[in-house]
C-alpha positions as CSV (number, residue, x, y, z in Angstrom):
1,X,-131.0,-9.9,-135.5
2,X,-127.7,-10.3,-133.3
3,X,-126.7,-13.8,-132.4
4,X,-125.0,-14.4,-129.0
5,X,-121.5,-16.1,-129.2
6,X,-119.7,-18.3,-126.5
7,X,-118.1,-15.5,-125.0
8,X,-121.5,-14.3,-123.7
9,X,-122.1,-17.1,-121.7
10,X,-118.9,-17.8,-120.5
11,X,-119.6,-15.5,-117.5
12,X,-121.2,-15.5,-114.3
13,X,-125.0,-16.7,-114.4
14,X,-126.1,-13.5,-112.5
15,X,-124.5,-11.3,-115.2
16,X,-125.8,-13.5,-118.1
17,X,-129.3,-13.5,-116.3
18,X,-129.7,-9.7,-116.2
19,X,-128.3,-9.1,-119.7
20,X,-130.6,-11.7,-121.2
21,X,-133.5,-9.6,-120.5
22,X,-135.0,-8.1,-123.5
23,X,-133.1,-10.1,-125.7
24,X,-135.3,-12.3,-128.6
25,X,-135.2,-16.1,-128.3
26,X,-135.8,-17.6,-132.0
27,X,-136.7,-21.2,-132.4
28,X,-136.9,-22.7,-135.9
29,X,-139.4,-25.7,-136.1
30,X,-140.7,-27.8,-138.9
31,X,-143.9,-26.0,-138.4
32,X,-142.6,-22.4,-138.1
33,X,-140.8,-19.7,-136.5
34,X,-141.1,-18.8,-132.8
35,X,-139.7,-15.6,-131.4
36,X,-140.4,-14.4,-127.7
37,X,-138.4,-11.5,-125.9
38,X,-136.8,-12.7,-123.0
39,X,-138.6,-10.8,-119.8
40,X,-138.0,-13.0,-116.5
41,X,-134.8,-14.9,-115.9
42,X,-133.4,-16.8,-112.9
43,X,-129.8,-17.4,-112.0
44,X,-128.5,-20.4,-110.6
45,X,-124.8,-20.1,-109.2
46,X,-123.4,-23.6,-109.1
47,X,-122.6,-26.0,-106.6
48,X,-123.1,-23.6,-103.9
49,X,-126.2,-22.9,-105.0
50,X,-129.1,-24.6,-102.8
51,X,-131.8,-24.0,-105.6
52,X,-129.5,-25.7,-108.1
53,X,-129.5,-29.0,-109.5
54,X,-125.9,-29.1,-109.4
55,X,-125.9,-28.2,-105.3
56,X,-122.7,-29.8,-103.5
57,X,-121.2,-30.5,-106.8
58,X,-123.2,-33.7,-107.4
59,X,-123.2,-34.9,-111.0
60,X,-126.4,-36.9,-112.2
61,X,-127.8,-37.8,-115.5
62,X,-130.0,-35.0,-115.3
63,X,-127.9,-32.2,-114.5
64,X,-124.6,-33.6,-116.5
65,X,-125.2,-30.5,-118.9
66,X,-124.6,-28.2,-116.5
67,X,-121.0,-29.3,-116.0
68,X,-120.3,-28.5,-119.6
69,X,-119.6,-25.6,-121.7
70,X,-121.3,-22.3,-122.0
71,X,-124.0,-21.8,-124.2
72,X,-125.4,-25.4,-124.1
73,X,-129.3,-25.9,-123.4
74,X,-130.4,-27.7,-120.2
75,X,-134.1,-28.6,-120.4
76,X,-135.8,-30.9,-118.2
77,X,-139.5,-31.9,-117.2
78,X,-141.1,-30.8,-114.1
79,X,-144.2,-32.0,-112.4
80,X,-144.5,-34.3,-115.2
81,X,-146.0,-31.6,-117.6
82,X,-143.6,-28.6,-117.9
83,X,-140.5,-28.1,-119.9
84,X,-137.7,-25.8,-118.3
85,X,-135.3,-24.2,-120.4
86,X,-131.7,-22.9,-119.1
87,X,-128.7,-22.0,-120.6
88,X,-125.4,-23.1,-119.2
89,X,-123.1,-20.2,-118.4
90,X,-119.8,-19.7,-116.6
91,X,-116.7,-22.1,-117.2
92,X,-117.0,-26.1,-117.9
93,X,-117.2,-27.8,-114.6
94,X,-118.7,-24.9,-112.6
95,X,-122.5,-26.0,-113.4
96,X,-123.8,-22.5,-113.5
97,X,-127.0,-22.0,-115.6
98,X,-129.9,-19.3,-116.3
99,X,-133.5,-20.3,-116.5
100,X,-135.5,-18.7,-118.9
101,X,-138.6,-18.1,-116.8
102,X,-140.8,-15.9,-119.3
103,X,-141.2,-15.0,-122.6
104,X,-143.3,-12.2,-124.7
105,X,-144.3,-13.9,-127.7
106,X,-143.5,-12.1,-131.1
107,X,-143.9,-14.7,-133.6
108,X,-145.7,-18.0,-133.9
109,X,-148.1,-17.4,-131.0
110,X,-150.6,-19.8,-132.5
111,X,-147.9,-22.4,-132.6
112,X,-146.8,-21.7,-129.2
113,X,-150.4,-22.1,-128.0
114,X,-150.4,-25.6,-128.9
């Protein structure tokens, strides 16, 4: 297993999104280990990106982590029922992120279904 370091995420969101494809995301919970291969990503390019929560550089309680350091997780709830997992990319203050849109389950499938 290769761990990605901060340098990996300190690049533009499009590059990081492409290079995350095929990587394995692992989460160690108290109930077990979950693993999935990243098969779909979406890049958000900062304050100029109209689809980004940081469009126009507006900092809110919800998006503040996007303005932080690369490699931080940015998780938010949509439609009152789905959690979206993003990873902050680029330089601090730039508010870029990559959304992990889909995983191919590897380990812990039963736990994922719960």
